[in-house]
Backbone bond lengths (Angstrom), bond angles and torsions (degrees), N, CA, C in turn:
res aa  C-N    CA-C-N  psi(-1)  N-CA   C-N-CA  omega(-1)  CA-C   N-CA-C  phi
1 M - - - 1.452 - - 1.531 108.96 -
2 A 1.294 115.87 140.47 1.457 121.12 -177.84 1.524 110.98 -70.61
3 E 1.310 114.02 149.01 1.457 120.29 178.54 1.524 109.85 -72.27
4 K 1.324 116.63 134.77 1.465 121.06 177.37 1.511 109.38 -74.51
5 R 1.330 115.65 137.98 1.460 120.67 176.91 1.513 108.80 -128.48
6 L 1.311 115.39 141.97 1.458 120.91 175.71 1.524 107.28 -88.09
7 V 1.326 115.88 109.84 1.465 122.07 178.89 1.517 109.33 -135.59
8 R 1.320 115.56 159.67 1.461 120.64 174.83 1.526 108.08 -91.02
9 P 1.340 118.29 113.78 1.464 120.11 -177.37 1.525 112.03 -69.39
10 R 1.311 115.48 154.23 1.467 121.50 179.22 1.530 111.87 -86.17
11 D 1.334 116.97 -22.69 1.462 119.48 -170.07 1.528 115.60 -101.37
12 D 1.309 119.41 -8.75 1.464 120.79 -175.77 1.525 109.53 -134.07
13 R 1.327 115.91 71.30 1.463 121.27 -175.46 1.511 111.30 -120.67
14 V 1.318 115.12 149.18 1.453 121.19 166.84 1.523 107.61 -108.83
15 V 1.325 117.14 -50.06 1.465 121.24 175.75 1.523 108.71 -116.00
16 A 1.334 117.14 -74.00 1.465 120.26 -176.38 1.523 112.79 -122.86
17 G 1.318 118.12 -4.05 1.457 121.06 178.94 1.513 114.43 89.31
18 V 1.331 118.01 9.02 1.467 121.22 -178.52 1.531 110.55 -64.21
19 C 1.311 117.08 -53.58 1.475 120.63 -178.28 1.525 111.09 -64.61
20 S 1.314 116.87 -38.23 1.460 120.74 178.75 1.523 111.01 -65.15
21 G 1.326 116.81 -39.95 1.461 120.70 177.94 1.517 111.82 -65.47
22 I 1.320 116.37 -42.33 1.464 120.73 177.50 1.532 110.05 -63.65
23 A 1.324 116.77 -41.33 1.468 120.84 179.45 1.523 111.52 -63.65
24 R 1.311 117.38 -43.16 1.468 119.83 177.35 1.515 111.13 -62.91
25 Y 1.324 116.80 -41.04 1.455 120.95 179.90 1.527 111.25 -62.96
26 L 1.329 116.88 -37.53 1.463 121.81 -179.05 1.528 113.28 -92.36
27 D 1.332 117.53 -0.97 1.465 123.41 -178.36 1.526 112.71 57.45
28 I 1.331 116.26 47.82 1.462 121.45 175.36 1.526 108.78 -131.46
29 D 1.315 115.98 171.69 1.460 121.95 -178.97 1.533 110.26 -71.09
30 P 1.332 117.96 133.62 1.468 120.53 179.32 1.524 113.66 -58.84
31 V 1.312 118.02 -29.71 1.463 121.01 179.32 1.532 110.22 -62.31
32 V 1.316 116.74 -36.89 1.465 121.07 179.00 1.523 109.74 -62.94
33 V 1.317 116.72 -45.72 1.470 120.39 179.70 1.523 110.14 -64.10
34 R 1.317 117.63 -42.08 1.470 120.78 179.31 1.527 111.21 -62.74
35 L 1.330 117.29 -42.74 1.465 120.78 178.73 1.524 111.48 -64.54
36 I 1.338 116.99 -43.35 1.456 120.65 178.42 1.527 109.59 -61.56
37 W 1.331 116.75 -41.84 1.463 120.81 -179.83 1.531 110.62 -61.22
38 V 1.336 116.57 -44.90 1.465 120.75 -179.71 1.526 110.39 -65.19
39 I 1.320 117.44 -45.20 1.472 120.99 -179.30 1.525 111.05 -62.16
40 L 1.329 117.06 -45.45 1.464 120.03 178.83 1.524 111.37 -65.53
41 S 1.323 117.16 -33.65 1.470 120.18 176.96 1.520 110.95 -67.95
42 M 1.328 116.96 -36.21 1.457 120.63 -179.97 1.535 111.64 -73.58
43 I 1.335 116.91 -33.56 1.460 120.47 178.32 1.525 109.66 -67.34
44 G 1.329 115.46 -44.58 1.465 120.36 176.82 1.519 107.88 -87.12
45 F 1.280 115.30 -144.79 1.451 119.84 175.50 1.517 108.50 -98.43
46 V 1.322 116.94 136.69 1.461 121.54 -178.81 1.524 109.91 -58.17
47 F 1.313 116.61 -38.73 1.453 121.01 -179.47 1.529 111.40 -58.86
48 T 1.333 116.50 -38.47 1.459 120.86 179.42 1.523 110.78 -63.98
49 G 1.329 117.34 -42.86 1.458 121.49 177.84 1.513 112.12 -61.00
50 I 1.329 116.25 -38.81 1.460 120.82 179.13 1.529 110.24 -68.35
51 V 1.320 116.93 -42.88 1.470 120.58 179.68 1.527 110.72 -63.73
52 V 1.331 117.31 -42.66 1.462 121.26 179.34 1.528 109.59 -64.79
53 Y 1.331 117.73 -40.57 1.464 121.13 178.30 1.529 110.41 -62.40
54 L 1.322 117.06 -45.59 1.461 120.77 179.26 1.530 111.30 -63.04
55 A 1.328 116.70 -39.69 1.463 120.16 177.13 1.528 110.63 -63.64
56 A 1.335 116.68 -43.04 1.466 120.45 178.47 1.530 110.05 -63.65
57 W 1.322 117.13 -37.44 1.461 122.09 177.62 1.534 110.22 -59.00
58 L 1.311 116.36 -40.49 1.463 120.53 -179.38 1.531 112.44 -77.56
59 I 1.337 117.19 -33.29 1.463 121.20 -174.02 1.526 112.56 -84.05
60 I 1.327 117.33 -43.58 1.467 121.05 -176.16 1.528 108.59 -76.39
61 P 1.329 117.57 123.62 1.463 119.53 -177.66 1.529 112.11 -71.22
62 E 1.317 114.74 152.77 1.463 120.45 177.26 1.526 108.87 -78.79
63 E 1.319 115.55 146.49 1.454 121.71 178.33 1.524 108.93 -60.27
64 E 1.319 116.09 135.62 1.457 119.86 179.50 1.517 110.15 -71.88
65 E 1.318 116.28 147.28 1.455 121.52 -173.54 1.520 113.41 -66.52
66 D 1.342 117.98 -40.90 1.463 119.95 -175.05 1.515 113.19 -80.26
67 I 1.330 117.52 -20.29 1.462 120.46 -175.16 1.521 109.77 -89.84
68 I 1.322 115.12 128.73 1.461 120.92 178.65 1.520 107.36 -111.47
69 D 1.315 116.04 132.13 1.453 120.76 176.37 1.525 107.50 -77.18
70 A 1.335 116.36 91.74 1.456 121.84 -172.95 1.525 112.30 -59.76
71 E 1.320 117.49 -40.78 1.461 120.44 -179.35 1.521 110.34 -61.90
72 Y 1.337 117.41 -44.66 1.457 120.79 179.92 1.528 110.75 -67.81
73 T 1.324 117.63 -41.58 1.460 122.04 -179.32 1.526 110.61 -61.45
74 V 1.319 117.02 -45.64 1.466 120.79 -179.66 1.524 109.91 -64.29
75 S 1.323 118.40 -43.68 1.456 119.79 -178.06 1.518 111.04 -67.64
76 E 1.332 117.95 -35.42 1.464 120.94 178.53 1.533 110.49 -69.22
77 E 1.324 117.80 -41.28 1.461 120.70 -179.56 1.520 111.26 -68.98
78 A 1.314 117.49 -29.53 1.464 120.98 177.89 1.515 111.17 -67.67
79 K 1.345 117.84 -27.38 1.461 121.35 179.53 1.518 112.02 -74.58
80 V 1.321 117.48 -26.14 1.464 121.46 -175.45 1.478 112.22 -74.22
């Protein structure tokens, strides 16, 4: 089995793909991660949530163009 990597996907983004990448890594719906991020940002300071998001944007690598996440692709196509 291939090693899981935390990357920002190119095909499922709202802003930079941070939440989508985290969701793929954890095998959950990206909407759940986005909602948790917003709720945690509102509980703390909104500015902190934005800074953490920007840091994650810089730290988490972008998905490489030639590499396809076969497991994710197959599971997504099975839903259609």
